[in-house]
C-alpha positions, 0 to 999 in steps of 0.5 A: 460195327467197329468202335474205333477208327485209327487214321495213319497207324503207320506214322512213327512220330512220338505224337498220339492224337485222340478224339474221343467224341468224333462221331454222332452215330448211333450203331444199329446195336443200340438200335440206331436211335436214341429216341432224338431227332436229327436236330438234337443228335446234330448238337454238342450233346451228341459229339464234339463238332468239328473235332475229328477233322481237326484231330485227322489233319493235326496227326498227320502234320505231327507225324503220328496216328489219330484215334478217333471213336465211331460212336456218339458219347450219348451211346456211352462216353468214352471220356469217362471212367468205368465208375463215373455216373455220367458214363451213360448220360440220361439228360445233357444240356436240357435234353432228355435222352429217351433210350438212355433214361431206363437203361440198367446195369446190363445194358451199360455193361453191354454198350461197355463191351461193345464200344467202351472198351474196344476203343480204350484197347486201341488206344492203349495199344497205340500209346504203347507202340513207343516208350516216348508217346506224347498224347494230344486229345482234341475236343470242341465246346459249345459257345454257350450252354443253355441258361449260361453266359457266353464262352469267350475263349477260342482255345482252351488247355485243359490239364491235371495239376499232376502234369503240366509239363507240356501244358504250360509251354503251349499255353505260353505260346498260344497266349503270345498270339494276339488274336486268341483268347486263351482258357487255362483249364476252361471251359472245363477244369482239369480231368476227371478220374478215370478219363481217357487222359487219366488212363493212357497218360497220367497213369503211365507219365506219358506227356499229355495235354487236351485242346478244347476248340470252340465249335463254331470256329471249326465248323468247316473243313477248311477251318478244321485244317486252318486250326490244325495247321495252326496248333501243330507247330505250337505242340512241336515246339512245346514238346520241345521246350519241355525238354520231354 
């Protein structure tokens, strides 16, 4: 199977929208199953629920392509660096991943060759298609992890301290919306070394931002379209305000 879908490849705008965790599919090359029941594979542990629909619509509104993975992050996580110990997850939010529990270096290398590298190769090609590419990564988060307090944020804007040129004006615009609870590097802090933004944006000084949406707010196609339509003008305005 192909590891990546490119939506709107012919669009010429400077925005590139990415969705690292677009799918909960387990490819036949991995057996089509990780030993988990369907209910577990439908959870946030397997993918970013609702994020793909937002990413597709957002890219169309911004006039650029969208790059989406076609495999579950439990197969291998494209938003982790090559040396990250969580590249192949064995335990996630209280759930043991049976097919990953005893997976060794050879299996990790095989999955990287089949899925991780093709995804990043496609992302690299599209990011380099013009010199002024700006990257927006779309993710979603669960309202509450097991045993943890509820998360109040509707949307979180994540960025690395090395480059907040786009994040700052975007945060200012979203915080001006009276009905939004906006997190700054929440529910997670910044970025990880070697992750997708580090690899394709920070390392090349490309303007970038990562948008995290609470997944109960984007559970339906209508809600995904609405959030994309809401975010698109803010992203364009933030890019203009940053004079990038």
